[in-house]
N, C-alpha and C positions, 0 to 999 in steps of 0.2 A: 696017469699021475694019481697017487693015493690021496684021499680027502681026509682032513683032520676034522675035529669037532667044530673048531672055529670056521673052517671052510664050509662045513656042512650048514652051519647057521647062516653064513653069508650067502651061500648058494640059495637057501630057501627065501631069504629076504629080498635079494636083488634078482631081477629077471635076467636071463641071459641076453647078451648083446644081439643075438640074432633075432630074438623076439622084438626088441626095440626097433631095429631096422625095419622089420616087417610092419610094425604098427605105424611108423612114420610114413612109410611108403603108401600104406593104405589111406592115411589121413590126407596126404597130398593128392592122391588120386580122387578122393571124395571132394576136396575143394575144387579141383580142376573140373570135375563133373558139374558142381554147383555153379561155378563161374560161367561155364559154357552154357548152362541152362539159363542163367540170368541174362547173359549177353544175347542169347537167342530170343528170350522173352522181350528184352528192351528193344531189340531190333524189330521184332514183330509189332510192338506197341508204337514205335516211331513210324513204322511204315503205315500202321493204321491211322495214327494222328495226322501224318502228312497227307493222307488222303482227305481228312475232314476239314483242315484249315483252308479258308478262302480269303479273298481280298476284302470282302464285305465284313467278315469277322474281324480282320485286323483294323479296318477303319473304325469299326464300332469301339474297339479297345482304345484306339488313339483318341476318339471323341470323349470317352469316359475319363481318360487321363487328363485331357485339357480341362474338362469340367471340374475335376478334383483340384487342379492347380488354381483355377479361378476361385473356387470356394475357400481354399486355404488362404488366398490373398485377402479375401473379404473378411473371413472370420478372424484372421490374425496368424502370425507366424510364431513359431517356437524357436527361441534362440538359446543355445547351450553354451555356457561359459566353460572354456577349457581349463581354467584355473580351478574351478569348483569340481566337485565330484560329479560322476555321471548320473547319480541319482537325483541331484538338484537341478531342476529346470526352471527357467524364467519365462513367463508368459507375457508377451507384449501385445496389447490390444491395439488394433489400428496400424497405420503405416508408421514408419520411423520418422517421416517428415512431420506428421501431425503430432507426434510425441515431443519433438523438439520445439514446437511452437509454444510461446509463452502464453499464459492466461491473460485475457484482457483485463484492464483496470476495473476493479469493482466499485460501484457507486454505493457508499455506505448509507445513502438516503438520510442525511442529517436534516433536521427540521430547521426552519428559520428561527432566529433569535426572537424572544418574546418582546424585548424592549430594544428600541433603536434610538441611540442618542445622536445628536447633531455633531457636526465636525467642530464647530466653535460654539462659544457661549451665545453669540449673537443669532445663532440659528433658531428656528422655531422650536416649539416643544417637541420632545421625543415622542415617537409613536409607540403604542402598545398593541401587541398582537394577542388576540384571544382565540385559540383554536376552537373552543366550544361554540363561540358566537359565529365564527366562519362556517363551521359545520352546520349549524342551525340555519344560517342564511342560505347555504347551498341546498339544503334539503327543502326549504320552503320556496326557493326560487322556481322549482319545477311546478309548484302549485299556484304560482301567481297567475292571475288572469291575464290574458293577452292585452296588448296595448290598445287603447280605444282608437277608432278610426280618426283620420284627420278631419278637422271641422271644415265645412264648406267655405269657399272664399267669400269675403264680405263684399256686398254689392251696394251701390249708391241708390238713391231714390229712383233713378231712371232704370235701374236694373243692370247697370254696367259694373264690371269689376273695378275696384279702387286702383288708382295709379300708385307709383312708388312715392310720389310726393304726398299724396293723401294718406297713405299708410304711415309715413313718417310723422306727419302732423297728428294723426290719431294715436300713434304710439307715445308721442311726447305729452299728451294730455294728462297722463297719469305716470306715477313712478314705477308701476309694475306691481305684480302680486307680492313680491318680496318686501315691499314697503307699504303694504296694505292699500295699494292703489291711491296714494296721496294725489290729490288733483293739483294741476297747475292753474292758479287763479288767472282770470282774465285781466287784461291791462286796465280796464275801467275800474276794477275793484281794488287795485293796488294802493291808491291813496288812503282809502278807508282801512284796509288791512294794515297799512304801515302805522297808522295812529294807534291801533290796538296793540301791535307788536311793540311800539315804543313805550306804551304804558306798562307792558309786561317787563320791559328792560329796566324801567325806572323803579321797580319794586325794591331794589336793594337800597334805594335812597330813603325808603320809609322805615326800614328795620335796620338799626345800626349793628345788630348782633348776627346778621346773616350776610354771607358773602357769596356771590355767584360768579361763575366764570364768564369772562367777557366773550360776547358773540363775535363771529368773524365779520359780519356785516354791520357791526355797530358803528355809527357815525358816518355811514355812506349813503344814508337816505333810502329812497325806494330801491336804488340799485343794490343795496346790501341785503335785500330780502332773498331768501332761497328760491329756487325755481319751483319746487314742489313743497307745499306746506299747507296746513289747515289748522284752524283755531277751533278747539272744542269747548263744550260746556260741561260743567260739573253736574253729574246725575245725582239727585238727592238719594240718600240711603235711609232706610227705615231704622229708627232707634227702638230700643226695647219698649219704651212707654210712649212712643209717638211724639216725644219732645224734640225741639229744635237743637241742632248741634252746629259745630263749625262747618261740617260738610252738608248739613241739611238745614237750610234757612227757610223760614216761612216767607210767604209772599209779601207780608208787610215789612219784614226785615231785609228782604232782598232789594238791592239797589238796581238802578237802571244800567249802570256801567260797572266795569271792573275797578276803575279808579275810585269810584264812590264807595265801593265795598271795602277797599283797602284803607281809605281815609277814615271810614266810619269806625274802624277798630279803635278801642280805647287807648291801647298802648301806642299805636301808630299816631293817633290824634295828639297824645301828649308829647311825643317826640317831634311831631311837626310843629306844634306850638312853641316848643323850646327853640327849635331852629329858626322859627320866624322871629322870635324876640331877639335872638342873637344877631340876626341880620339887620333888624331894625335899629338896634343899638349901635352897630358899626356904621350904618348909614347916618344916624342922627349925629354922630360925632363929627362927620364931615359936611353936614348940611347947614341950614340956616340957624342963626342965633347960637352959634358955637364960638364966636370970636371972644366974647367976654369970658367964657370958661377957659379958653386957651391962655388969655392974658393972666387970669387968676392963677393958673397952674404954673406960669413962668415966674411969678413974684416970689422972692425969697421969703422964707418962713420967719426970719428974725427982723 
């Protein structure tokens, strides 16, 4: 078959089909040789590895796997959301049960109110809280000296301890340290003390411009006296120039009794004299030699 110019060019560019078949057959034979060599090498490796694997080796691998699972449970699990992309992972710390538990109620630690008012108006005064004073008291409470030891029990003259009855009688002799240990006077001194107390009660009769509250025991006699009381004396005070004053009387001016001192006052003396004359005039109108004056008052003036 004669070749043209076009055929010549195509013949040069394209290899003949016989050459193609030959190259494909050669490549297939090469691949078969390579696969056979790979299979033979893998078989040889598998045979070699089969000889090395033992039961102890497998148990060690299982133990390692168990440890890894336990460590993952302790450290946390990774949960992947299917709806999200594969790149976004959510890390949850702890177990799922602990995550679902709610937080406990928190104590805000609010302080107490500074001022506390009573429920009603009749209640006592409201209390005021001072944090600085409380803190200072707490800081100084640790530095306070320990409590003193208990005093020894009181003994009688014979050396025996006091009975309950004797302790009660001893306790009733004074009003206690809160009332400055006011004594309870003896029964023999009550009449004398009653006269002095009565003179003090009558001081409002001497001064018309002073008014005193009525005592509870007024008008009850000796029974109206309080259980614990004492009558004191006025201690003289020094004046700038050593002169006498209302609180500091000289020995010559001082009277023997309290009543004499009150009566000796000029204003009190004037008021007492006025009251005395008024009483005498009232009594004189109803006494002797008053009938003639009454008849003269009854006579008509015309």
